[in-house]
Structure formats: C-alpha cells, structure tokens
C-alpha positions as CSV (number, residue, x, y, z in Angstrom):
1,M,81.6,64.0,96.8
2,T,83.4,61.2,97.7
3,E,79.3,59.4,97.6
4,D,79.2,60.4,93.8
5,L,82.9,59.0,93.3
6,L,82.7,56.1,94.8
7,S,79.3,55.6,92.8
8,L,81.2,56.4,89.4
9,M,84.1,54.0,90.5
10,R,81.5,50.8,90.6
11,E,79.7,51.9,87.4
12,R,82.9,52.1,85.4
13,I,84.4,48.8,87.0
14,A,80.7,47.0,86.3
15,I,81.4,48.6,82.9
16,G,85.3,46.9,82.8
17,L,84.2,43.5,84.2
18,E,82.5,42.9,80.3
19,R,85.7,43.3,78.7
20,E,87.8,40.7,77.8
21,K,90.8,42.0,78.6
22,T,89.8,43.1,82.4
23,L,88.6,39.1,83.0
24,E,91.7,38.2,81.3
25,A,94.2,40.4,83.4
26,I,91.9,39.8,86.8
27,D,91.9,35.8,86.1
28,G,92.8,33.7,89.4
29,W,94.3,37.3,90.6
30,E,93.7,38.0,94.3
31,R,94.6,41.4,95.3
32,T,93.3,44.3,97.8
33,A,94.3,47.7,96.8
34,L,94.5,50.8,99.0
35,L,93.6,54.2,97.3
36,E,94.4,57.2,99.2
37,L,93.3,60.5,97.6
38,K,94.9,63.6,98.6
39,E,92.1,65.0,99.4
40,G,91.4,63.0,102.5
41,P,88.8,59.8,101.5
42,K,90.6,56.1,101.0
43,Y,89.1,53.6,99.4
44,H,89.6,49.9,98.7
45,F,89.6,47.6,95.7
46,I,89.2,43.6,96.5
47,V,90.0,41.7,93.1
48,K,89.0,38.3,94.0
49,D,86.9,35.4,92.2
50,N,87.5,37.3,88.8
51,D,85.1,40.2,90.5
52,I,86.4,43.7,91.6
53,K,84.8,45.5,94.4
54,V,85.3,48.7,95.5
55,E,84.6,50.1,99.1
56,E,85.0,53.6,101.2
57,G,87.5,53.3,103.8
58,G,91.0,52.1,104.1
59,V,92.2,48.9,105.2
60,E,95.1,47.6,107.1
61,E,96.4,45.2,104.7
62,Y,97.2,45.2,100.9
63,D,98.9,44.2,98.4
64,M,99.2,47.9,96.7
65,K,98.7,51.3,97.6
66,I,97.7,53.8,95.3
67,E,97.8,57.8,95.8
68,S,96.1,60.3,93.3
69,D,93.5,63.1,93.8
70,E,89.9,63.0,93.0
71,D,90.1,64.7,89.9
72,S,92.9,62.3,88.1
73,I,90.9,59.2,89.5
74,R,87.8,60.3,87.6
75,K,89.8,60.9,84.7
76,L,91.1,57.6,84.9
77,F,87.8,55.6,85.3
78,L,86.1,57.8,83.0
79,E,89.2,57.2,80.3
80,E,90.2,60.8,79.7
81,M,93.7,59.7,81.0
82,S,95.4,56.5,80.8
83,A,97.3,54.8,83.8
84,A,100.6,55.4,82.1
85,S,100.1,59.0,81.6
86,A,99.0,59.7,85.2
87,L,102.0,57.5,86.3
88,L,104.5,59.6,84.1
89,R,102.7,63.0,84.9
90,R,103.2,62.1,88.5
91,K,99.0,62.5,88.9
92,L,99.4,58.6,90.2
93,K,101.2,56.8,92.2
94,V,101.2,53.0,92.8
95,K,103.4,50.9,95.3
96,G,103.4,47.3,94.6
97,S,104.9,44.3,92.4
98,A,106.1,45.0,88.5
99,S,103.5,42.3,87.8
100,D,100.6,44.0,89.7
101,L,101.4,47.3,88.3
102,M,100.9,46.0,84.7
103,K,97.5,44.4,85.7
104,I,96.2,47.5,87.0
105,R,95.9,49.5,84.0
106,H,93.4,47.2,83.1
107,I,91.2,48.1,85.9
108,F,91.8,51.7,85.3
C-alpha cells in the first residue's frame, strides 16, 4: 500500500506544480520535510529549485516534521480534506516555523 501512496503523492505533486499558487508559494523556498505515518512508513519531501520531490524513507535533518495517518494523507492529496481542516481535527500535526506552515498548505 505504501508504494501506492508514494505514486499518489508524486502524481498529485506534479499536478500541484502546474498551479500558479503552488509555484508562487515555493519560489525560492528550500526545505526538507519529514512525513511520519502512524502506520510506520516514513517519507521525505525536498522543496528546492521551484520543484518538490517526495521519496520513501526518513531523513536525519529536516526543517519541518509532519505526522499523520495514511488515510488522512490520501484525503489531503486527493483534495478531499483541507490542511486547515486536518490540523483542526488533529489528523495532521506539523512542527515547523509559522511561515513554513503557511506555505505547506500549497503542497497538500
């Protein structure tokens, strides 16, 4: 199932990178984000050079940490749930700077 999730995230990120708001949000932004799922798998996102890459596995050093469950991440990427709603419902926990939190909503 995790390979399926990785494919979904990559597909939806590619779609997102076609949106003006996403490109504006990540312009000049360089960050590494760790995503830890409650089910165990870890992924990391690298935002650099106006691009977003997602890879399987964790990283030692990161700028922000995202904790959630697979179902919520799927809903976020499929735009069935907003990042704000997920945060309010405690389905998504993000540790990072306030400015990073504002930008992350354009990735999900």
